[in-house]
PyMOL Python script that loads the backbone (N, CA, C, O; Angstrom):
from pymol import cmd

cmd.read_pdbstr("""\
ATOM      1  N   MET A   1      62.199   0.403   1.236  1.00  0.00           N
ATOM      2  CA  MET A   1      61.203  -0.520   1.462  1.00  0.00           C
ATOM      3  C   MET A   1      61.740  -1.729   2.154  1.00  0.00           C
ATOM      4  O   MET A   1      62.797  -2.255   1.805  1.00  0.00           O
ATOM      5  N   SER A   2      60.939  -2.201   3.225  1.00  0.00           N
ATOM      6  CA  SER A   2      61.525  -3.168   3.986  1.00  0.00           C
ATOM      7  C   SER A   2      60.906  -4.518   3.253  1.00  0.00           C
ATOM      8  O   SER A   2      59.886  -4.541   2.564  1.00  0.00           O
ATOM      9  N   LYS A   3      61.794  -5.667   3.575  1.00  0.00           N
ATOM     10  CA  LYS A   3      61.534  -7.001   3.187  1.00  0.00           C
ATOM     11  C   LYS A   3      60.300  -7.566   3.689  1.00  0.00           C
ATOM     12  O   LYS A   3      59.925  -7.334   4.839  1.00  0.00           O
ATOM     13  N   PRO A   4      59.571  -8.382   2.790  1.00  0.00           N
ATOM     14  CA  PRO A   4      58.348  -9.114   3.348  1.00  0.00           C
ATOM     15  C   PRO A   4      58.714 -10.049   4.436  1.00  0.00           C
ATOM     16  O   PRO A   4      59.764 -10.693   4.427  1.00  0.00           O
ATOM     17  N   LEU A   5      57.826 -10.109   5.369  1.00  0.00           N
ATOM     18  CA  LEU A   5      58.013 -11.206   6.338  1.00  0.00           C
ATOM     19  C   LEU A   5      57.371 -12.517   5.966  1.00  0.00           C
ATOM     20  O   LEU A   5      56.258 -12.483   5.441  1.00  0.00           O
ATOM     21  N   HIS A   6      57.945 -13.627   6.181  1.00  0.00           N
ATOM     22  CA  HIS A   6      57.463 -14.935   5.947  1.00  0.00           C
ATOM     23  C   HIS A   6      57.345 -15.680   7.284  1.00  0.00           C
ATOM     24  O   HIS A   6      58.385 -16.076   7.809  1.00  0.00           O
ATOM     25  N   PHE A   7      56.114 -15.910   7.900  1.00  0.00           N
ATOM     26  CA  PHE A   7      56.019 -16.688   9.084  1.00  0.00           C
ATOM     27  C   PHE A   7      55.929 -18.132   8.814  1.00  0.00           C
ATOM     28  O   PHE A   7      55.078 -18.606   8.061  1.00  0.00           O
ATOM     29  N   THR A   8      56.882 -18.880   9.482  1.00  0.00           N
ATOM     30  CA  THR A   8      56.896 -20.158   9.286  1.00  0.00           C
ATOM     31  C   THR A   8      55.609 -20.837  10.117  1.00  0.00           C
ATOM     32  O   THR A   8      55.004 -20.198  10.978  1.00  0.00           O
ATOM     33  N   ALA A   9      55.294 -22.105   9.779  1.00  0.00           N
ATOM     34  CA  ALA A   9      54.032 -22.751  10.550  1.00  0.00           C
ATOM     35  C   ALA A   9      54.262 -22.702  11.942  1.00  0.00           C
ATOM     36  O   ALA A   9      53.372 -22.390  12.733  1.00  0.00           O
ATOM     37  N   HIS A  10      55.637 -23.051  12.347  1.00  0.00           N
ATOM     38  CA  HIS A  10      55.880 -23.060  13.885  1.00  0.00           C
ATOM     39  C   HIS A  10      55.585 -21.662  14.460  1.00  0.00           C
ATOM     40  O   HIS A  10      54.848 -21.546  15.439  1.00  0.00           O
ATOM     41  N   SER A  11      56.196 -20.523  13.817  1.00  0.00           N
ATOM     42  CA  SER A  11      56.014 -19.239  14.440  1.00  0.00           C
ATOM     43  C   SER A  11      54.585 -18.861  14.450  1.00  0.00           C
ATOM     44  O   SER A  11      54.139 -18.241  15.415  1.00  0.00           O
ATOM     45  N   GLN A  12      53.805 -19.200  13.412  1.00  0.00           N
ATOM     46  CA  GLN A  12      52.321 -18.904  13.585  1.00  0.00           C
ATOM     47  C   GLN A  12      51.651 -19.512  14.709  1.00  0.00           C
ATOM     48  O   GLN A  12      50.832 -18.875  15.371  1.00  0.00           O
ATOM     49  N   THR A  13      51.983 -20.817  14.983  1.00  0.00           N
ATOM     50  CA  THR A  13      51.440 -21.475  16.052  1.00  0.00           C
ATOM     51  C   THR A  13      51.804 -21.032  17.375  1.00  0.00           C
ATOM     52  O   THR A  13      50.977 -20.991  18.287  1.00  0.00           O
ATOM     53  N   VAL A  14      53.041 -20.690  17.517  1.00  0.00           N
ATOM     54  CA  VAL A  14      53.421 -20.200  18.986  1.00  0.00           C
ATOM     55  C   VAL A  14      52.995 -18.799  19.142  1.00  0.00           C
ATOM     56  O   VAL A  14      52.655 -18.431  20.266  1.00  0.00           O
ATOM     57  N   ILE A  15      52.967 -17.861  18.023  1.00  0.00           N
ATOM     58  CA  ILE A  15      52.331 -16.710  18.320  1.00  0.00           C
ATOM     59  C   ILE A  15      50.912 -16.641  18.808  1.00  0.00           C
ATOM     60  O   ILE A  15      50.515 -15.743  19.551  1.00  0.00           O
ATOM     61  N   VAL A  16      50.185 -17.597  18.374  1.00  0.00           N
ATOM     62  CA  VAL A  16      48.689 -17.753  18.785  1.00  0.00           C
ATOM     63  C   VAL A  16      48.801 -18.424  20.257  1.00  0.00           C
ATOM     64  O   VAL A  16      48.138 -17.930  21.170  1.00  0.00           O
ATOM     65  N   GLU A  17      49.586 -19.484  20.483  1.00  0.00           N
ATOM     66  CA  GLU A  17      49.660 -19.983  21.769  1.00  0.00           C
ATOM     67  C   GLU A  17      50.156 -19.147  22.858  1.00  0.00           C
ATOM     68  O   GLU A  17      49.666 -19.245  23.983  1.00  0.00           O
ATOM     69  N   ARG A  18      51.069 -18.359  22.599  1.00  0.00           N
ATOM     70  CA  ARG A  18      51.675 -17.357  23.543  1.00  0.00           C
ATOM     71  C   ARG A  18      51.066 -16.045  23.435  1.00  0.00           C
ATOM     72  O   ARG A  18      51.665 -15.088  23.925  1.00  0.00           O
ATOM     73  N   GLN A  19      49.949 -15.879  22.853  1.00  0.00           N
ATOM     74  CA  GLN A  19      49.176 -14.675  22.827  1.00  0.00           C
ATOM     75  C   GLN A  19      50.017 -13.468  22.476  1.00  0.00           C
ATOM     76  O   GLN A  19      49.883 -12.445  23.146  1.00  0.00           O
ATOM     77  N   ILE A  20      50.897 -13.517  21.446  1.00  0.00           N
ATOM     78  CA  ILE A  20      51.705 -12.494  21.098  1.00  0.00           C
ATOM     79  C   ILE A  20      51.133 -11.776  19.865  1.00  0.00           C
ATOM     80  O   ILE A  20      50.798 -12.381  18.847  1.00  0.00           O
ATOM     81  N   ASP A  21      51.049 -10.512  20.016  1.00  0.00           N
ATOM     82  CA  ASP A  21      50.258  -9.785  18.863  1.00  0.00           C
ATOM     83  C   ASP A  21      51.360  -9.765  17.754  1.00  0.00           C
ATOM     84  O   ASP A  21      52.552  -9.545  17.966  1.00  0.00           O
ATOM     85  N   ARG A  22      50.771 -10.034  16.499  1.00  0.00           N
ATOM     86  CA  ARG A  22      51.658 -10.170  15.264  1.00  0.00           C
ATOM     87  C   ARG A  22      52.305  -8.767  15.112  1.00  0.00           C
ATOM     88  O   ARG A  22      53.482  -8.708  14.757  1.00  0.00           O
ATOM     89  N   THR A  23      51.647  -7.711  15.345  1.00  0.00           N
ATOM     90  CA  THR A  23      52.297  -6.310  15.181  1.00  0.00           C
ATOM     91  C   THR A  23      53.607  -6.183  15.970  1.00  0.00           C
ATOM     92  O   THR A  23      54.599  -5.575  15.569  1.00  0.00           O
ATOM     93  N   TRP A  24      53.491  -6.838  17.158  1.00  0.00           N
ATOM     94  CA  TRP A  24      54.675  -6.727  17.947  1.00  0.00           C
ATOM     95  C   TRP A  24      55.821  -7.399  17.263  1.00  0.00           C
ATOM     96  O   TRP A  24      56.927  -6.857  17.270  1.00  0.00           O
ATOM     97  N   VAL A  25      55.627  -8.526  16.683  1.00  0.00           N
ATOM     98  CA  VAL A  25      56.614  -9.311  16.017  1.00  0.00           C
ATOM     99  C   VAL A  25      57.265  -8.420  14.853  1.00  0.00           C
ATOM    100  O   VAL A  25      58.478  -8.253  14.727  1.00  0.00           O
ATOM    101  N   GLU A  26      56.291  -7.881  14.033  1.00  0.00           N
ATOM    102  CA  GLU A  26      56.714  -7.062  12.803  1.00  0.00           C
ATOM    103  C   GLU A  26      57.514  -5.856  13.361  1.00  0.00           C
ATOM    104  O   GLU A  26      58.552  -5.564  12.767  1.00  0.00           O
ATOM    105  N   ARG A  27      57.133  -5.114  14.459  1.00  0.00           N
ATOM    106  CA  ARG A  27      57.929  -4.009  14.971  1.00  0.00           C
ATOM    107  C   ARG A  27      59.189  -4.478  15.394  1.00  0.00           C
ATOM    108  O   ARG A  27      60.156  -3.760  15.142  1.00  0.00           O
ATOM    109  N   THR A  28      59.394  -5.687  16.067  1.00  0.00           N
ATOM    110  CA  THR A  28      60.617  -6.247  16.722  1.00  0.00           C
ATOM    111  C   THR A  28      61.527  -6.465  15.419  1.00  0.00           C
ATOM    112  O   THR A  28      62.667  -6.002  15.410  1.00  0.00           O
ATOM    113  N   VAL A  29      61.039  -7.146  14.355  1.00  0.00           N
ATOM    114  CA  VAL A  29      61.796  -7.530  13.289  1.00  0.00           C
ATOM    115  C   VAL A  29      62.312  -6.184  12.705  1.00  0.00           C
ATOM    116  O   VAL A  29      63.526  -5.976  12.679  1.00  0.00           O
ATOM    117  N   HIS A  30      61.471  -5.309  12.259  1.00  0.00           N
ATOM    118  CA  HIS A  30      61.899  -4.144  11.529  1.00  0.00           C
ATOM    119  C   HIS A  30      62.460  -3.096  12.332  1.00  0.00           C
ATOM    120  O   HIS A  30      63.223  -2.344  11.726  1.00  0.00           O
ATOM    121  N   GLU A  31      62.241  -2.830  13.712  1.00  0.00           N
ATOM    122  CA  GLU A  31      62.854  -1.862  14.439  1.00  0.00           C
ATOM    123  C   GLU A  31      63.175  -2.421  15.757  1.00  0.00           C
ATOM    124  O   GLU A  31      62.494  -2.127  16.739  1.00  0.00           O
ATOM    125  N   PRO A  32      64.299  -3.307  15.833  1.00  0.00           N
ATOM    126  CA  PRO A  32      64.703  -3.836  17.132  1.00  0.00           C
ATOM    127  C   PRO A  32      65.247  -2.936  18.067  1.00  0.00           C
ATOM    128  O   PRO A  32      65.754  -1.906  17.623  1.00  0.00           O
ATOM    129  N   ASP A  33      65.233  -3.149  19.365  1.00  0.00           N
ATOM    130  CA  ASP A  33      65.934  -2.310  20.309  1.00  0.00           C
ATOM    131  C   ASP A  33      67.412  -2.752  20.210  1.00  0.00           C
ATOM    132  O   ASP A  33      68.294  -1.900  20.323  1.00  0.00           O
ATOM    133  N   TRP A  34      67.690  -3.945  20.021  1.00  0.00           N
ATOM    134  CA  TRP A  34      69.002  -4.621  19.847  1.00  0.00           C
ATOM    135  C   TRP A  34      68.819  -5.821  19.122  1.00  0.00           C
ATOM    136  O   TRP A  34      67.717  -6.341  18.948  1.00  0.00           O
ATOM    137  N   ARG A  35      69.997  -6.306  18.656  1.00  0.00           N
ATOM    138  CA  ARG A  35      69.988  -7.664  17.910  1.00  0.00           C
ATOM    139  C   ARG A  35      71.300  -8.284  18.090  1.00  0.00           C
ATOM    140  O   ARG A  35      72.270  -7.572  18.347  1.00  0.00           O
ATOM    141  N   GLU A  36      71.412  -9.565  17.974  1.00  0.00           N
ATOM    142  CA  GLU A  36      72.530 -10.427  18.171  1.00  0.00           C
ATOM    143  C   GLU A  36      72.508 -11.658  17.280  1.00  0.00           C
ATOM    144  O   GLU A  36      71.413 -12.026  16.854  1.00  0.00           O
ATOM    145  N   LEU A  37      73.643 -12.355  16.945  1.00  0.00           N
ATOM    146  CA  LEU A  37      73.515 -13.500  16.139  1.00  0.00           C
ATOM    147  C   LEU A  37      73.022 -14.652  17.228  1.00  0.00           C
ATOM    148  O   LEU A  37      73.294 -14.614  18.428  1.00  0.00           O
ATOM    149  N   ASP A  38      72.364 -15.522  16.673  1.00  0.00           N
ATOM    150  CA  ASP A  38      71.874 -16.653  17.348  1.00  0.00           C
ATOM    151  C   ASP A  38      73.070 -17.693  17.554  1.00  0.00           C
ATOM    152  O   ASP A  38      73.783 -17.985  16.594  1.00  0.00           O
ATOM    153  N   PRO A  39      73.276 -18.231  18.783  1.00  0.00           N
ATOM    154  CA  PRO A  39      74.351 -19.114  19.050  1.00  0.00           C
ATOM    155  C   PRO A  39      74.406 -20.432  18.065  1.00  0.00           C
ATOM    156  O   PRO A  39      75.404 -21.144  17.957  1.00  0.00           O
ATOM    157  N   SER A  40      73.251 -20.624  17.414  1.00  0.00           N
ATOM    158  CA  SER A  40      73.099 -21.774  16.438  1.00  0.00           C
ATOM    159  C   SER A  40      73.845 -21.416  15.291  1.00  0.00           C
ATOM    160  O   SER A  40      74.054 -22.253  14.413  1.00  0.00           O
ATOM    161  N   GLY A  41      74.270 -20.254  15.208  1.00  0.00           N
ATOM    162  CA  GLY A  41      75.059 -19.690  14.065  1.00  0.00           C
ATOM    163  C   GLY A  41      74.377 -18.912  13.067  1.00  0.00           C
ATOM    164  O   GLY A  41      73.176 -19.071  12.849  1.00  0.00           O
ATOM    165  N   PRO A  42      75.174 -17.977  12.376  1.00  0.00           N
ATOM    166  CA  PRO A  42      74.636 -17.256  11.268  1.00  0.00           C
ATOM    167  C   PRO A  42      74.187 -18.064  10.194  1.00  0.00           C
ATOM    168  O   PRO A  42      74.720 -19.159  10.014  1.00  0.00           O
ATOM    169  N   PRO A  43      73.177 -17.621   9.380  1.00  0.00           N
ATOM    170  CA  PRO A  43      72.673 -16.321   9.406  1.00  0.00           C
ATOM    171  C   PRO A  43      71.380 -16.078  10.295  1.00  0.00           C
ATOM    172  O   PRO A  43      70.673 -15.087  10.116  1.00  0.00           O
ATOM    173  N   THR A  44      71.123 -16.989  11.216  1.00  0.00           N
ATOM    174  CA  THR A  44      70.011 -16.854  12.159  1.00  0.00           C
ATOM    175  C   THR A  44      70.325 -15.670  13.302  1.00  0.00           C
ATOM    176  O   THR A  44      71.408 -15.635  13.887  1.00  0.00           O
ATOM    177  N   GLU A  45      69.445 -14.877  13.506  1.00  0.00           N
ATOM    178  CA  GLU A  45      69.605 -13.706  14.243  1.00  0.00           C
ATOM    179  C   GLU A  45      68.427 -13.561  15.189  1.00  0.00           C
ATOM    180  O   GLU A  45      67.274 -13.814  14.839  1.00  0.00           O
ATOM    181  N   ARG A  46      68.784 -13.121  16.472  1.00  0.00           N
ATOM    182  CA  ARG A  46      67.798 -12.699  17.507  1.00  0.00           C
ATOM    183  C   ARG A  46      67.542 -11.306  17.482  1.00  0.00           C
ATOM    184  O   ARG A  46      68.515 -10.559  17.386  1.00  0.00           O
ATOM    185  N   ARG A  47      66.401 -10.825  17.551  1.00  0.00           N
ATOM    186  CA  ARG A  47      65.942  -9.441  17.481  1.00  0.00           C
ATOM    187  C   ARG A  47      65.164  -9.260  18.704  1.00  0.00           C
ATOM    188  O   ARG A  47      64.324 -10.104  19.015  1.00  0.00           O
ATOM    189  N   TYR A  48      65.400  -8.107  19.503  1.00  0.00           N
ATOM    190  CA  TYR A  48      64.708  -7.819  20.748  1.00  0.00           C
ATOM    191  C   TYR A  48      64.101  -6.571  20.678  1.00  0.00           C
ATOM    192  O   TYR A  48      64.583  -5.678  19.980  1.00  0.00           O
ATOM    193  N   ARG A  49      62.908  -6.396  21.453  1.00  0.00           N
ATOM    194  CA  ARG A  49      62.197  -5.219  21.403  1.00  0.00           C
ATOM    195  C   ARG A  49      61.285  -5.132  22.847  1.00  0.00           C
ATOM    196  O   ARG A  49      60.540  -6.030  23.242  1.00  0.00           O
ATOM    197  N   ARG A  50      61.482  -4.066  23.412  1.00  0.00           N
ATOM    198  CA  ARG A  50      60.543  -3.856  24.662  1.00  0.00           C
ATOM    199  C   ARG A  50      59.127  -3.526  24.222  1.00  0.00           C
ATOM    200  O   ARG A  50      58.928  -2.661  23.368  1.00  0.00           O
ATOM    201  N   ILE A  51      58.145  -4.204  24.794  1.00  0.00           N
ATOM    202  CA  ILE A  51      56.827  -4.022  24.261  1.00  0.00           C
ATOM    203  C   ILE A  51      56.032  -3.342  25.362  1.00  0.00           C
ATOM    204  O   ILE A  51      55.694  -3.973  26.364  1.00  0.00           O
ATOM    205  N   PRO A  52      55.720  -2.018  25.180  1.00  0.00           N
ATOM    206  CA  PRO A  52      55.057  -1.289  26.223  1.00  0.00           C
ATOM    207  C   PRO A  52      53.509  -1.811  26.496  1.00  0.00           C
ATOM    208  O   PRO A  52      52.948  -1.745  27.590  1.00  0.00           O
ATOM    209  N   GLU A  53      53.009  -2.273  25.441  1.00  0.00           N
ATOM    210  CA  GLU A  53      51.607  -2.727  25.678  1.00  0.00           C
ATOM    211  C   GLU A  53      51.639  -4.131  26.334  1.00  0.00           C
ATOM    212  O   GLU A  53      50.562  -4.716  26.442  1.00  0.00           O
ATOM    213  N   CYS A  54      52.700  -4.690  26.754  1.00  0.00           N
ATOM    214  CA  CYS A  54      52.876  -5.947  27.487  1.00  0.00           C
ATOM    215  C   CYS A  54      53.645  -5.797  28.762  1.00  0.00           C
ATOM    216  O   CYS A  54      54.426  -6.638  29.208  1.00  0.00           O
ATOM    217  N   GLY A  55      53.305  -4.480  29.382  1.00  0.00           N
ATOM    218  CA  GLY A  55      54.062  -4.193  30.535  1.00  0.00           C
ATOM    219  C   GLY A  55      55.636  -3.878  30.395  1.00  0.00           C
ATOM    220  O   GLY A  55      56.395  -3.827  31.363  1.00  0.00           O
ATOM    221  N   GLY A  56      55.953  -3.710  29.287  1.00  0.00           N
ATOM    222  CA  GLY A  56      57.446  -3.409  28.984  1.00  0.00           C
ATOM    223  C   GLY A  56      58.332  -4.728  29.038  1.00  0.00           C
ATOM    224  O   GLY A  56      59.546  -4.669  29.230  1.00  0.00           O
ATOM    225  N   ARG A  57      57.675  -5.872  28.864  1.00  0.00           N
ATOM    226  CA  ARG A  57      58.476  -7.095  28.757  1.00  0.00           C
ATOM    227  C   ARG A  57      58.983  -6.997  27.264  1.00  0.00           C
ATOM    228  O   ARG A  57      58.479  -6.344  26.350  1.00  0.00           O
ATOM    229  N   ILE A  58      60.173  -7.857  27.237  1.00  0.00           N
ATOM    230  CA  ILE A  58      61.005  -7.881  26.076  1.00  0.00           C
ATOM    231  C   ILE A  58      60.678  -9.100  25.141  1.00  0.00           C
ATOM    232  O   ILE A  58      60.797 -10.248  25.570  1.00  0.00           O
ATOM    233  N   LEU A  59      60.302  -8.864  23.981  1.00  0.00           N
ATOM    234  CA  LEU A  59      59.985  -9.862  22.862  1.00  0.00           C
ATOM    235  C   LEU A  59      61.258 -10.288  22.174  1.00  0.00           C
ATOM    236  O   LEU A  59      62.009  -9.418  21.734  1.00  0.00           O
ATOM    237  N   ARG A  60      61.523 -11.448  22.063  1.00  0.00           N
ATOM    238  CA  ARG A  60      62.690 -11.909  21.290  1.00  0.00           C
ATOM    239  C   ARG A  60      61.994 -12.758  20.091  1.00  0.00           C
ATOM    240  O   ARG A  60      61.196 -13.686  20.221  1.00  0.00           O
ATOM    241  N   VAL A  61      62.487 -12.218  18.933  1.00  0.00           N
ATOM    242  CA  VAL A  61      62.133 -12.958  17.656  1.00  0.00           C
ATOM    243  C   VAL A  61      63.387 -13.566  17.003  1.00  0.00           C
ATOM    244  O   VAL A  61      64.390 -12.871  16.841  1.00  0.00           O
ATOM    245  N   ILE A  62      63.343 -14.842  16.630  1.00  0.00           N
ATOM    246  CA  ILE A  62      64.425 -15.477  16.001  1.00  0.00           C
ATOM    247  C   ILE A  62      64.003 -15.528  14.531  1.00  0.00           C
ATOM    248  O   ILE A  62      62.988 -16.135  14.188  1.00  0.00           O
ATOM    249  N   CYS A  63      64.859 -14.830  13.598  1.00  0.00           N
ATOM    250  CA  CYS A  63      64.666 -14.855  12.215  1.00  0.00           C
ATOM    251  C   CYS A  63      65.854 -15.106  11.400  1.00  0.00           C
ATOM    252  O   CYS A  63      67.008 -15.142  11.829  1.00  0.00           O
ATOM    253  N   LEU A  64      65.468 -15.282  10.153  1.00  0.00           N
ATOM    254  CA  LEU A  64      66.499 -15.543   9.078  1.00  0.00           C
ATOM    255  C   LEU A  64      66.278 -14.646   7.979  1.00  0.00           C
ATOM    256  O   LEU A  64      65.289 -14.827   7.268  1.00  0.00           O
ATOM    257  N   GLU A  65      67.181 -13.570   7.717  1.00  0.00           N
ATOM    258  CA  GLU A  65      66.938 -12.670   6.641  1.00  0.00           C
ATOM    259  C   GLU A  65      67.769 -13.035   5.300  1.00  0.00           C
ATOM    260  O   GLU A  65      68.996 -13.135   5.289  1.00  0.00           O
ATOM    261  N   THR A  66      67.088 -13.188   4.378  1.00  0.00           N
ATOM    262  CA  THR A  66      67.654 -13.373   3.038  1.00  0.00           C
ATOM    263  C   THR A  66      67.666 -12.202   2.191  1.00  0.00           C
ATOM    264  O   THR A  66      67.406 -11.107   2.690  1.00  0.00           O
ATOM    265  N   ASP A  67      67.970 -12.328   0.827  1.00  0.00           N
ATOM    266  CA  ASP A  67      68.067 -11.193  -0.047  1.00  0.00           C
ATOM    267  C   ASP A  67      66.577 -10.695  -0.409  1.00  0.00           C
ATOM    268  O   ASP A  67      66.315  -9.579  -0.857  1.00  0.00           O
ATOM    269  N   THR A  68      65.672 -11.690  -0.145  1.00  0.00           N
ATOM    270  CA  THR A  68      64.341 -11.323  -0.554  1.00  0.00           C
ATOM    271  C   THR A  68      63.189 -11.331   0.375  1.00  0.00           C
ATOM    272  O   THR A  68      62.079 -10.924   0.030  1.00  0.00           O
ATOM    273  N   GLU A  69      63.480 -11.843   1.679  1.00  0.00           N
ATOM    274  CA  GLU A  69      62.542 -11.971   2.746  1.00  0.00           C
ATOM    275  C   GLU A  69      63.104 -11.943   4.226  1.00  0.00           C
ATOM    276  O   GLU A  69      64.317 -11.947   4.439  1.00  0.00           O
ATOM    277  N   ILE A  70      62.230 -11.915   5.162  1.00  0.00           N
ATOM    278  CA  ILE A  70      62.761 -12.213   6.402  1.00  0.00           C
ATOM    279  C   ILE A  70      61.841 -13.182   6.976  1.00  0.00           C
ATOM    280  O   ILE A  70      60.657 -12.908   7.175  1.00  0.00           O
ATOM    281  N   ARG A  71      62.428 -14.454   7.281  1.00  0.00           N
ATOM    282  CA  ARG A  71      61.776 -15.645   7.724  1.00  0.00           C
ATOM    283  C   ARG A  71      61.612 -15.588   9.291  1.00  0.00           C
ATOM    284  O   ARG A  71      62.607 -15.528  10.013  1.00  0.00           O
ATOM    285  N   ILE A  72      60.438 -15.606   9.756  1.00  0.00           N
ATOM    286  CA  ILE A  72      60.210 -15.640  11.279  1.00  0.00           C
ATOM    287  C   ILE A  72      60.153 -17.180  11.719  1.00  0.00           C
ATOM    288  O   ILE A  72      59.303 -17.974  11.316  1.00  0.00           O
ATOM    289  N   ILE A  73      61.224 -17.484  12.633  1.00  0.00           N
ATOM    290  CA  ILE A  73      61.310 -18.841  12.951  1.00  0.00           C
ATOM    291  C   ILE A  73      60.470 -19.111  14.304  1.00  0.00           C
ATOM    292  O   ILE A  73      59.787 -20.118  14.489  1.00  0.00           O
ATOM    293  N   THR A  74      60.613 -18.165  15.117  1.00  0.00           N
ATOM    294  CA  THR A  74      59.806 -18.209  16.501  1.00  0.00           C
ATOM    295  C   THR A  74      59.899 -16.868  17.190  1.00  0.00           C
ATOM    296  O   THR A  74      60.681 -15.980  16.853  1.00  0.00           O
ATOM    297  N   ALA A  75      59.006 -16.794  18.217  1.00  0.00           N
ATOM    298  CA  ALA A  75      58.886 -15.555  18.934  1.00  0.00           C
ATOM    299  C   ALA A  75      58.362 -15.865  20.447  1.00  0.00           C
ATOM    300  O   ALA A  75      57.446 -16.639  20.726  1.00  0.00           O
ATOM    301  N   PHE A  76      59.114 -15.120  21.337  1.00  0.00           N
ATOM    302  CA  PHE A  76      58.441 -15.376  22.698  1.00  0.00           C
ATOM    303  C   PHE A  76      58.880 -14.218  23.559  1.00  0.00           C
ATOM    304  O   PHE A  76      59.814 -13.499  23.205  1.00  0.00           O
ATOM    305  N   LEU A  77      58.201 -14.020  24.714  1.00  0.00           N
ATOM    306  CA  LEU A  77      58.551 -12.910  25.664  1.00  0.00           C
ATOM    307  C   LEU A  77      59.698 -13.608  26.479  1.00  0.00           C
ATOM    308  O   LEU A  77      59.549 -14.664  27.094  1.00  0.00           O
ATOM    309  N   ASP A  78      60.843 -12.894  26.404  1.00  0.00           N
ATOM    310  CA  ASP A  78      62.014 -13.345  27.032  1.00  0.00           C
ATOM    311  C   ASP A  78      62.284 -12.774  28.483  1.00  0.00           C
ATOM    312  O   ASP A  78      62.825 -11.680  28.643  1.00  0.00           O
ATOM    313  N   ARG A  79      61.916 -13.499  29.427  1.00  0.00           N
ATOM    314  CA  ARG A  79      62.079 -13.080  30.821  1.00  0.00           C
ATOM    315  C   ARG A  79      63.508 -12.822  31.168  1.00  0.00           C
ATOM    316  O   ARG A  79      63.781 -12.036  32.075  1.00  0.00           O
ATOM    317  N   LYS A  80      64.417 -13.434  30.502  1.00  0.00           N
ATOM    318  CA  LYS A  80      65.937 -13.247  30.964  1.00  0.00           C
ATOM    319  C   LYS A  80      66.622 -12.162  30.144  1.00  0.00           C
ATOM    320  O   LYS A  80      67.732 -11.778  30.515  1.00  0.00           O
ATOM    321  N   ALA A  81      66.075 -11.653  29.097  1.00  0.00           N
ATOM    322  CA  ALA A  81      66.637 -10.693  28.243  1.00  0.00           C
ATOM    323  C   ALA A  81      66.837  -9.388  29.048  1.00  0.00           C
ATOM    324  O   ALA A  81      66.003  -8.962  29.846  1.00  0.00           O
ATOM    325  N   ARG A  82      68.048  -8.777  28.761  1.00  0.00           N
ATOM    326  CA  ARG A  82      68.489  -7.402  29.417  1.00  0.00           C
ATOM    327  C   ARG A  82      68.839  -6.601  28.270  1.00  0.00           C
ATOM    328  O   ARG A  82      69.464  -7.163  27.371  1.00  0.00           O
ATOM    329  N   ILE A  83      68.520  -5.308  28.143  1.00  0.00           N
ATOM    330  CA  ILE A  83      68.997  -4.465  27.328  1.00  0.00           C
ATOM    331  C   ILE A  83      70.544  -4.282  27.431  1.00  0.00           C
ATOM    332  O   ILE A  83      70.983  -3.814  28.482  1.00  0.00           O
ATOM    333  N   PRO A  84      71.315  -4.578  26.533  1.00  0.00           N
ATOM    334  CA  PRO A  84      72.790  -4.259  26.652  1.00  0.00           C
ATOM    335  C   PRO A  84      73.175  -2.792  26.992  1.00  0.00           C
ATOM    336  O   PRO A  84      72.532  -1.832  26.568  1.00  0.00           O
ATOM    337  N   GLN A  85      74.184  -2.696  27.726  1.00  0.00           N
ATOM    338  CA  GLN A  85      74.562  -1.317  28.275  1.00  0.00           C
ATOM    339  C   GLN A  85      75.521  -0.757  27.360  1.00  0.00           C
ATOM    340  O   GLN A  85      75.994   0.360  27.569  1.00  0.00           O
TER     341      GLN A  85
END
""", "prot")
cmd.dss("prot")
cmd.show_as("cartoon", "prot")
cmd.util.cbc("prot")
cmd.orient("prot")
């Protein structure tokens, strides 16, 4: 069973402002195409996923996973992201 997601107030605001479907965020967090540590340092993580419904653009979700939940900090369509080879 996957951990519950907790959307911060900031993430809820930007998801609406940026017209990002909440299900895209959920899929990206639970089934990312790839992930990397955020430069701000562990345990914050970047998770990426190509979104076919959005022309194949890549969604980046910044999250913080704890023992009990995954906290969504922010999300945006990342123009510069490239799938690692």
